[in-house]
Residue frames relative to the residue before (quaternion, step in Angstrom):
aa qw qx qy qz dx dy dz
M 1.0000 0.0000 0.0000 0.0000 0.00 0.00 0.00
D 0.2918 -0.7531 0.5656 0.1667 3.57 -0.92 0.94
Y 0.2179 -0.8096 0.5356 0.1008 3.57 -0.36 1.25
G 0.4157 -0.7100 0.4711 0.3181 3.57 1.15 -0.51
W 0.7569 0.2101 -0.1627 0.5971 3.57 1.28 0.17
K 0.2083 -0.7543 0.6051 0.1464 3.56 -1.26 0.39
A 0.2350 -0.8086 0.5356 0.0644 3.52 -1.02 0.88
I 0.4682 -0.5719 0.5762 0.3488 3.48 -1.46 0.08
G 0.2598 -0.7549 0.5814 0.1566 3.58 -0.80 0.99
M 0.1418 -0.7686 0.6206 0.0627 3.54 -1.09 0.80
L 0.0846 -0.8066 0.5848 0.0119 3.60 -0.59 1.14
D 0.1007 0.8020 -0.5757 0.1236 3.56 -0.64 1.16
S 0.5507 -0.6017 0.4712 0.3356 3.53 -1.31 0.40
G 0.8201 -0.0147 0.0307 0.5711 3.60 1.15 -0.37
V 0.7986 -0.2923 0.2437 0.4663 3.53 -0.66 -1.17
G 0.5386 0.6846 -0.3881 0.3010 3.60 1.14 -0.51
G 0.6105 0.5903 -0.3465 0.3985 3.56 1.10 -0.67
L 0.4937 0.6475 -0.4346 0.3848 3.58 1.24 -0.16
T 0.5729 0.5628 -0.3964 0.4449 3.61 1.15 -0.37
I 0.6364 0.4846 -0.3199 0.5078 3.58 1.18 -0.55
Q 0.6375 0.5217 -0.3353 0.4571 3.57 0.94 -0.83
R 0.6137 0.5575 -0.3496 0.4363 3.58 0.99 -0.80
E 0.6869 0.4662 -0.2868 0.4781 3.59 0.91 -0.86
I 0.6170 0.5360 -0.3452 0.4613 3.60 1.04 -0.72
L 0.6769 0.4918 -0.3014 0.4574 3.60 0.93 -0.84
K 0.5850 0.5460 -0.3734 0.4693 3.59 1.18 -0.42
H 0.7156 0.4411 -0.2396 0.4859 3.56 0.96 -0.93
L 0.8037 0.1731 -0.0416 0.5678 3.59 1.06 -0.81
P 0.0486 -0.8721 0.4862 0.0270 3.60 0.60 1.09
N 0.6710 0.5031 -0.3112 0.4469 3.62 1.15 -0.38
E 0.5646 0.6354 -0.3781 0.3669 3.58 1.25 -0.21
S 0.3626 -0.6804 0.5939 0.2300 3.53 -1.17 0.74
T 0.1292 -0.7944 0.5899 0.0657 3.58 -1.13 0.61
V 0.1200 -0.7310 0.6639 0.1026 3.53 -1.29 0.56
Y 0.1236 -0.8303 0.5435 -0.0025 3.55 -0.39 1.30
F 0.1091 -0.7782 0.6168 0.0447 3.56 -0.85 1.04
G 0.0015 -0.7928 0.6086 -0.0331 3.57 -0.67 1.12
D 0.2785 -0.7923 0.5248 0.1389 3.57 -0.51 1.20
T 0.0313 -0.8707 0.4907 -0.0073 3.54 0.73 1.15
G 0.6219 0.5678 -0.3426 0.4165 3.58 1.15 -0.52
R 0.7750 0.2940 -0.1611 0.5356 3.59 1.20 -0.46
A 0.4395 0.6825 -0.4620 0.3572 3.58 1.27 0.18
P 0.6034 -0.1715 -0.7727 -0.0970 1.51 -2.25 1.12
Y 0.4841 -0.6520 0.5017 0.2979 3.56 -1.21 0.55
G 0.5579 0.6852 -0.3677 0.2899 3.57 1.13 -0.66
S 0.7350 0.3738 -0.2333 0.5153 3.60 1.18 -0.44
K 0.5226 0.6495 -0.3987 0.3821 3.59 1.31 0.11
S 0.5988 -0.5515 0.4351 0.3847 3.56 -1.31 0.28
R 0.6600 -0.5034 0.3778 0.4101 3.57 -1.26 0.40
E 0.6540 0.5279 -0.3145 0.4414 3.57 0.94 -0.89
S 0.6697 0.4932 -0.3025 0.4655 3.59 0.94 -0.84
I 0.6348 0.5330 -0.3327 0.4497 3.59 0.96 -0.85
I 0.6661 0.4938 -0.3063 0.4676 3.59 0.88 -0.91
R 0.6696 0.5003 -0.3086 0.4540 3.60 0.89 -0.87
F 0.6688 0.4941 -0.3069 0.4630 3.59 0.88 -0.92
A 0.6699 0.5032 -0.3048 0.4529 3.58 0.91 -0.92
E 0.6427 0.5172 -0.3280 0.4603 3.59 0.98 -0.79
E 0.6467 0.5169 -0.3225 0.4589 3.58 0.95 -0.81
G 0.6645 0.5012 -0.3025 0.4645 3.58 0.95 -0.85
L 0.6629 0.5022 -0.3071 0.4626 3.57 0.94 -0.88
R 0.6464 0.5103 -0.3265 0.4638 3.60 0.94 -0.82
F 0.6243 0.5361 -0.3473 0.4498 3.59 0.98 -0.77
L 0.6627 0.5050 -0.3075 0.4596 3.59 0.87 -0.91
L 0.7109 0.4741 -0.2707 0.4433 3.57 0.78 -1.04
N 0.6974 0.4833 -0.2716 0.4541 3.58 1.05 -0.73
N 0.7800 0.3803 -0.1719 0.4662 3.59 1.14 -0.53
Y 0.7978 0.2381 -0.1141 0.5421 3.60 1.15 -0.41
P 0.4804 -0.6707 0.4872 0.2864 3.59 -1.15 0.63
L 0.0200 0.8402 -0.5371 0.0724 3.57 -0.10 1.29
K 0.2382 -0.7675 0.5777 0.1432 3.57 -1.07 0.74
L 0.7713 0.0334 -0.0017 0.6356 3.59 1.31 -0.28
V 0.1476 -0.7787 0.6023 0.0952 3.59 -1.11 0.65
V 0.2070 -0.7579 0.6106 0.0993 3.54 -0.98 0.96
L 0.2785 -0.7106 0.6191 0.1851 3.57 -0.90 0.93
A 0.0986 -0.8633 0.4949 0.0055 3.53 0.18 1.36
C 0.6202 0.4822 -0.3274 0.5250 3.54 0.99 0.94
H 0.4557 -0.6988 0.4796 0.2722 3.58 -0.79 0.99
T 0.6572 0.5231 -0.3247 0.4348 3.57 0.94 -0.86
I 0.6489 0.4912 -0.3184 0.4861 3.61 0.92 -0.84
S 0.6574 0.5203 -0.3119 0.4471 3.58 0.89 -0.92
A 0.7066 0.4801 -0.2660 0.4466 3.56 0.89 -0.95
V 0.7829 0.3730 -0.1687 0.4684 3.56 0.87 -0.97
A 0.8318 0.2973 -0.0994 0.4581 3.59 0.86 -0.95
Y 0.4423 0.7327 -0.4545 0.2470 3.63 1.16 -0.30
E 0.6740 0.5042 -0.3134 0.4396 3.60 0.78 -0.98
H 0.6546 0.4963 -0.3052 0.4818 3.58 1.08 -0.70
L 0.7181 0.4871 -0.2609 0.4231 3.58 0.85 -0.99
K 0.6260 0.5902 -0.3645 0.3564 3.59 0.96 -0.76
G 0.6308 0.5311 -0.3373 0.4541 3.58 1.19 -0.37
M 0.6199 0.5740 -0.3300 0.4212 3.58 1.29 -0.20
V 0.7596 0.4257 -0.1817 0.4570 3.59 1.12 -0.55
D 0.3199 -0.7190 0.5848 0.1968 3.52 -1.25 0.62
V 0.6374 0.4833 -0.3210 0.5071 3.58 1.31 -0.19
P 0.6379 -0.5114 0.3809 0.4319 3.64 -1.17 0.33
L 0.1672 -0.7665 0.6158 0.0724 3.56 -1.08 0.85
V 0.1334 -0.8095 0.5709 0.0323 3.58 -0.54 1.20
E 0.1149 -0.7874 0.6030 0.0566 3.57 -0.74 1.05
V 0.6238 -0.6067 0.3744 0.3203 3.53 -1.28 0.43
V 0.6738 0.5824 -0.3131 0.3298 3.56 0.86 -1.00
G 0.6794 0.5330 -0.3099 0.3979 3.61 0.72 -1.04
P 0.6967 0.4540 -0.2901 0.4736 3.62 0.74 -0.96
T 0.6434 0.5296 -0.3219 0.4494 3.59 1.08 -0.74
V 0.6043 0.5522 -0.3394 0.4633 3.58 1.07 -0.77
D 0.6675 0.5040 -0.3049 0.4555 3.58 0.86 -0.95
L 0.6536 0.5135 -0.3090 0.4622 3.58 0.98 -0.85
A 0.6663 0.5073 -0.3025 0.4551 3.59 0.94 -0.86
L 0.6607 0.5084 -0.3107 0.4565 3.59 0.97 -0.81
R 0.6329 0.5068 -0.3360 0.4792 3.58 1.11 -0.58
A 0.7032 0.5005 -0.2648 0.4299 3.58 1.07 -0.71
T 0.6671 0.5493 -0.3275 0.3820 3.60 0.91 -0.87
R 0.2432 -0.7656 0.5842 0.1163 3.52 -1.15 0.78
N 0.7778 0.3138 -0.1798 0.5141 3.60 0.95 -0.82
R 0.4665 -0.7232 0.4003 0.3148 3.60 1.35 0.20
R 0.5636 0.5321 -0.4115 0.4795 3.58 1.15 0.63
I 0.0182 -0.8376 0.5402 -0.0795 3.56 -0.29 1.35
G 0.2259 -0.7686 0.5870 0.1165 3.56 -0.95 0.93
V 0.1190 -0.7672 0.6267 0.0668 3.55 -1.24 0.59
I 0.0460 -0.7611 0.6456 0.0430 3.57 -0.95 0.88
G 0.2134 0.7849 -0.5556 0.1723 3.58 -1.05 0.75
T 0.7132 -0.3980 0.3326 0.4715 3.54 -1.31 -0.29
E 0.6701 -0.4882 0.3670 0.4219 3.55 -1.29 0.27
A 0.6511 0.5187 -0.3260 0.4481 3.61 0.95 -0.86
L 0.6518 0.5104 -0.3226 0.4589 3.58 0.94 -0.84
I 0.6896 0.4759 -0.2916 0.4615 3.58 0.78 -1.00
N 0.6752 0.4993 -0.3002 0.4524 3.60 0.92 -0.86
S 0.6058 0.5648 -0.3598 0.4296 3.60 1.15 -0.49
N 0.2556 -0.8002 0.4970 0.2174 3.60 1.23 -0.52
V 0.3094 0.7966 -0.4846 0.1868 3.59 1.22 0.30
Y 0.6669 0.4894 -0.3188 0.4628 3.60 0.95 -0.80
R 0.6332 0.5243 -0.3366 0.4592 3.59 0.92 -0.84
R 0.6797 0.5090 -0.2941 0.4387 3.55 0.84 -1.00
K 0.7262 0.4431 -0.2573 0.4584 3.58 0.78 -1.00
L 0.6267 0.5217 -0.3428 0.4664 3.59 1.05 -0.67
E 0.7064 0.4609 -0.2659 0.4667 3.58 0.89 -0.95
E 0.5834 0.5643 -0.3735 0.4491 3.61 1.18 -0.45
K 0.7546 0.4198 -0.2023 0.4619 3.56 1.01 -0.85
S 0.8239 0.0432 0.0227 0.5646 3.60 1.09 -0.54
D 0.5171 -0.6100 0.5020 0.3293 3.53 -1.31 0.35
V 0.2682 0.7596 -0.5374 0.2495 3.56 0.14 1.33
K 0.3309 -0.6790 0.6046 0.2527 3.52 -1.35 0.26
V 0.1593 -0.8059 0.5690 0.0370 3.56 -0.84 1.05
F 0.0942 -0.7881 0.6083 0.0043 3.55 -0.87 1.04
S 0.1225 -0.8391 0.5299 0.0033 3.57 -0.56 1.21
Q 0.0419 -0.7978 0.6014 -0.0051 3.55 -1.13 0.71
P 0.2865 -0.7390 0.5785 0.1926 3.62 -0.65 1.04
C 0.0982 -0.8042 0.5861 0.0088 3.57 -1.00 0.89
P 0.0603 -0.8781 0.4720 0.0499 3.62 0.67 1.06
L 0.6761 0.5110 -0.3121 0.4293 3.62 1.06 -0.55
L 0.5683 0.6334 -0.3933 0.3481 3.61 1.13 -0.41
M 0.6242 0.5548 -0.3525 0.4223 3.60 1.00 -0.71
P 0.6989 0.4369 -0.3076 0.4755 3.67 0.74 -0.85
L 0.6033 0.5424 -0.3665 0.4555 3.62 1.05 -0.61
S 0.6560 0.5117 -0.3053 0.4633 3.55 1.00 -0.85
E 0.6820 0.4897 -0.2989 0.4535 3.58 0.87 -0.92
E 0.6595 0.4925 -0.3081 0.4770 3.59 1.12 -0.58
G 0.4878 -0.6757 0.4302 0.3469 3.58 1.24 -0.16
W 0.4346 0.6828 -0.4696 0.3528 3.58 1.22 0.44
F 0.0576 0.8574 -0.5064 0.0720 3.54 0.68 1.13
K 0.8224 0.1625 -0.0491 0.5431 3.59 1.03 -0.73
E 0.3301 0.7459 -0.5098 0.2736 3.58 1.15 0.53
P 0.6166 -0.5577 0.3925 0.3933 3.64 -1.09 0.59
E 0.6379 0.5381 -0.3328 0.4390 3.59 1.00 -0.81
T 0.6321 0.5415 -0.3344 0.4419 3.56 1.04 -0.75
Y 0.6376 0.5161 -0.3241 0.4712 3.58 0.99 -0.82
T 0.6649 0.5185 -0.3049 0.4428 3.58 0.93 -0.92
I 0.6854 0.4808 -0.2822 0.4684 3.58 0.86 -0.99
T 0.6467 0.5274 -0.3203 0.4485 3.57 0.97 -0.86
R 0.6459 0.5123 -0.3237 0.4644 3.60 0.94 -0.84
K 0.6456 0.5318 -0.3242 0.4419 3.58 0.98 -0.83
Y 0.6740 0.4891 -0.2924 0.4701 3.57 0.97 -0.84
I 0.7638 0.4183 -0.2067 0.4460 3.56 0.79 -1.05
G 0.4746 0.7140 -0.4171 0.3017 3.58 1.19 -0.44
P 0.6789 0.4885 -0.3165 0.4475 3.65 0.81 -0.87
L 0.6384 0.5148 -0.3312 0.4665 3.60 1.09 -0.63
V 0.6074 0.5310 -0.3417 0.4821 3.57 1.10 -0.69
D 0.6480 0.5285 -0.3100 0.4524 3.57 0.99 -0.87
E 0.6683 0.4914 -0.2937 0.4751 3.59 1.16 -0.58
G 0.4821 -0.7176 0.4012 0.3027 3.58 1.28 -0.03
V 0.2472 0.7768 -0.5465 0.1917 3.60 1.06 0.62
D 0.2155 -0.7734 0.5776 0.1480 3.57 -1.09 0.65
T 0.7309 0.2654 -0.1769 0.6034 3.57 1.37 0.01
L 0.0636 -0.8039 0.5912 0.0136 3.59 -0.92 0.91
I 0.2540 -0.7626 0.5815 0.1256 3.55 -0.77 1.11
L 0.3089 -0.7172 0.5974 0.1823 3.55 -0.90 1.00
G 0.1024 -0.8723 0.4780 0.0096 3.55 0.08 1.34
C 0.6907 0.3513 -0.3044 0.5540 3.57 1.04 0.77
T 0.4959 -0.6913 0.4391 0.2887 3.57 -0.89 0.92
H 0.5960 0.5704 -0.3657 0.4309 3.60 1.23 -0.23
Y 0.6078 0.6421 -0.3388 0.3216 3.59 1.17 -0.40
P 0.5621 0.6279 -0.4171 0.3402 3.68 0.94 -0.57
P 0.6501 0.4962 -0.3580 0.4506 3.69 0.92 -0.61
L 0.6725 0.4717 -0.2849 0.4940 3.60 1.26 -0.37
I 0.2636 0.8262 -0.4750 0.1494 3.54 1.25 0.29
E 0.6499 0.5310 -0.3414 0.4232 3.61 0.96 -0.73
P 0.6963 0.4298 -0.3073 0.4858 3.68 0.74 -0.83
I 0.6150 0.5267 -0.3565 0.4662 3.61 1.07 -0.62
R 0.6529 0.5150 -0.3061 0.4633 3.57 0.93 -0.92
R 0.6623 0.5182 -0.3017 0.4493 3.60 0.97 -0.86
A 0.6665 0.5115 -0.3042 0.4490 3.59 1.14 -0.59
L 0.7098 0.4479 -0.2287 0.4932 3.58 1.30 -0.22
P 0.5542 -0.5364 0.4913 0.4047 3.58 -1.21 0.30
E 0.6171 -0.5850 0.3820 0.3620 3.58 -1.10 0.70
S 0.6495 0.5604 -0.3152 0.4059 3.57 1.10 -0.64
V 0.5737 0.6047 -0.3855 0.3958 3.61 1.20 -0.34
E 0.3271 -0.7495 0.5525 0.1610 3.56 -0.89 1.05
L 0.2536 -0.7622 0.5791 0.1392 3.57 -0.86 1.02
I 0.2012 -0.7786 0.5874 0.0907 3.55 -0.94 0.95
D 0.1298 -0.7853 0.6045 0.0321 3.57 -0.50 1.26
P 0.3745 -0.7673 0.4714 0.2208 3.62 -0.39 1.17
A 0.5404 0.6374 -0.4129 0.3623 3.61 1.10 -0.53
V 0.6441 0.5189 -0.3188 0.4628 3.58 1.00 -0.81
A 0.6672 0.5087 -0.3003 0.4537 3.58 0.90 -0.94
V 0.6688 0.4968 -0.3004 0.4645 3.59 0.96 -0.86
A 0.6404 0.5199 -0.3278 0.4606 3.58 0.97 -0.81
E 0.6609 0.5003 -0.3067 0.4678 3.59 0.95 -0.84
E 0.6499 0.5071 -0.3131 0.4716 3.60 1.02 -0.78
T 0.6365 0.5241 -0.3216 0.4656 3.59 1.00 -0.80
L 0.6501 0.5065 -0.3065 0.4763 3.57 0.95 -0.88
R 0.6425 0.5334 -0.3251 0.4438 3.60 0.94 -0.88
I 0.6841 0.4892 -0.2929 0.4548 3.59 0.86 -0.95
L 0.6720 0.4938 -0.3138 0.4541 3.59 0.87 -0.88
R 0.6350 0.5091 -0.3296 0.4786 3.59 1.03 -0.72
E 0.6641 0.5293 -0.3019 0.4332 3.56 0.88 -1.01
K 0.7572 0.3575 -0.1841 0.5148 3.57 1.03 -0.85
N 0.4093 -0.7384 0.4493 0.2922 3.57 1.31 0.19
M 0.4353 0.7104 -0.4335 0.3435 3.56 0.95 0.96
Q 0.3716 0.7393 -0.4929 0.2690 3.62 1.17 0.29
A 0.4669 -0.6796 0.4966 0.2712 3.55 -1.06 0.83
E 0.2577 -0.7561 0.5825 0.1503 3.54 -1.13 0.71
D 0.5122 0.6555 -0.4109 0.3730 3.57 1.29 -0.28
D 0.2651 -0.7711 0.5558 0.1618 3.59 -0.94 0.85
S 0.6503 0.4527 -0.3302 0.5129 3.61 1.23 0.47
P 0.0068 -0.8489 0.5284 -0.0066 3.60 0.59 1.11
R 0.3189 -0.7182 0.5892 0.1878 3.55 -1.26 0.57
H 0.0831 -0.7856 0.6116 0.0441 3.57 -1.07 0.72
L 0.0427 -0.8144 0.5767 -0.0485 3.54 -0.42 1.30
Y 0.1448 -0.7909 0.5923 0.0511 3.57 -1.08 0.77
I 0.0936 -0.7821 0.6159 0.0158 3.55 -0.88 1.05
V 0.0039 -0.7952 0.6058 -0.0256 3.57 -0.88 0.97
T 0.4037 -0.7226 0.5126 0.2282 3.56 -1.23 0.45
D 0.7930 0.0449 -0.0624 0.6043 3.60 1.26 0.11
N 0.8878 0.1221 -0.0502 0.4409 3.53 -1.37 0.45
P 0.0239 -0.8475 0.5303 0.0025 3.62 0.56 1.10
E 0.6321 0.5459 -0.3543 0.4206 3.60 1.03 -0.63
R 0.6366 0.4946 -0.3351 0.4876 3.58 1.05 -0.68
F 0.6118 0.5427 -0.3442 0.4613 3.57 1.03 -0.78
R 0.6556 0.5076 -0.3190 0.4591 3.58 0.92 -0.86
R 0.6770 0.5115 -0.3013 0.4351 3.58 0.87 -0.97
V 0.7154 0.4176 -0.2494 0.5016 3.57 0.83 -0.99
G 0.6683 0.5494 -0.2994 0.4024 3.54 0.94 -0.94
E 0.6465 0.5134 -0.3336 0.4553 3.58 0.95 -0.76
R 0.6102 0.5370 -0.3452 0.4691 3.57 1.14 -0.61
Y 0.6859 0.4722 -0.2792 0.4781 3.60 0.97 -0.84
L 0.7351 0.4611 -0.2303 0.4404 3.53 0.91 -1.01
G 0.3219 -0.7700 0.4924 0.2470 3.57 1.13 -0.60
R 0.7286 0.2990 -0.2374 0.5687 3.58 1.19 0.55
T 0.6242 -0.5552 0.4031 0.3738 3.56 -1.29 0.33
I 0.2558 -0.7239 0.6212 0.1574 3.54 -1.10 0.81
Y 0.2027 -0.8348 0.5061 0.0763 3.57 -0.45 1.23
Y 0.8246 0.1788 -0.0595 0.5334 3.58 0.87 -0.89
I 0.0554 0.7740 -0.6269 0.0688 3.57 -0.72 1.12
R 0.1501 -0.7751 0.6096 0.0714 3.56 -0.91 0.96
L 0.2452 -0.7589 0.5889 0.1306 3.58 -0.85 1.00
V 0.0007 -0.8006 0.5985 -0.0309 3.58 -0.80 1.05
T 0.3485 -0.7074 0.5748 0.2183 3.54 -1.31 0.38
M 0.2332 -0.7829 0.5647 0.1172 3.58 -0.79 1.01
C-alpha cells in the first residue's frame, strides 16, 4: 500500500519509549512516527533473553509489514541490549538502538572515569553498558538494577516521598563508589529526574539517552537525505493491551495529546 508518506518507527516494550519519542519530536518536528508499545507483555526487563528477542522480533515485523518506515528506533534499553544484534539482520532501513549513542555521551561527560548505570534487571544482567564502555575507554563501571522505579514512574509518582526514599536506596551504592556520571538506563527514568538528582552529589552528570538517540536519528536522516519536509506529520500508536492506560500514562510522558491508538493482538 502506498501511504504517500514515510515514518520513523518506534519499537518499545510498553510506554517508556515515549520519553525518547518526545525528544525526537523536539529535534525533528516534521517527522511522522508510528509507535509500537507491547503493553500486553510489558515489562520486558524481567523476562528471559529468549522471550525478549521473540517479542521484539514480532513487534518489529508488525511495524515493517504494516507501515511505510524509513528508520526504526529501538526505544527501549532492554530491547537494545538483548535483541539489537538479532534484529539488525531483519531490516533494510536504518535501525537505531539506545546503548551506543548513550555510551558515547557518557564517555564525553565523565572526568574521573567512574560511570554508574541504573536500569532494569535484564539490562544490568546483560552487562551491555559495562562491555561497550570498557571496549571504548579505560573506565570503571558500576551498575545497579532498580526494578521499583519503572512502576513508580508509570503511576506518576514522580515526587512522592516514597519515590525519593527508594531512589536514594538504589543510588546510594553508586554514590559510595564515587561515580561522576550516571546513565539513566531505562526510558521510564527521565520523569524521575528530580528524585534521582536529589540522590546524587551536584557534581554528578546525568546522561539521558533520549537526547543521544534523537541526535543520532537526526544525523542519520540528514546523512541519507531522508528528512521530512511535510509540515503535517502523523503520529500513530499501536498497543497490545489497555489503550486507555497507555493514553493516560503516555500523554504524561509525551507532553502532548495522543489522538490515535490502535489495539492489536500478537
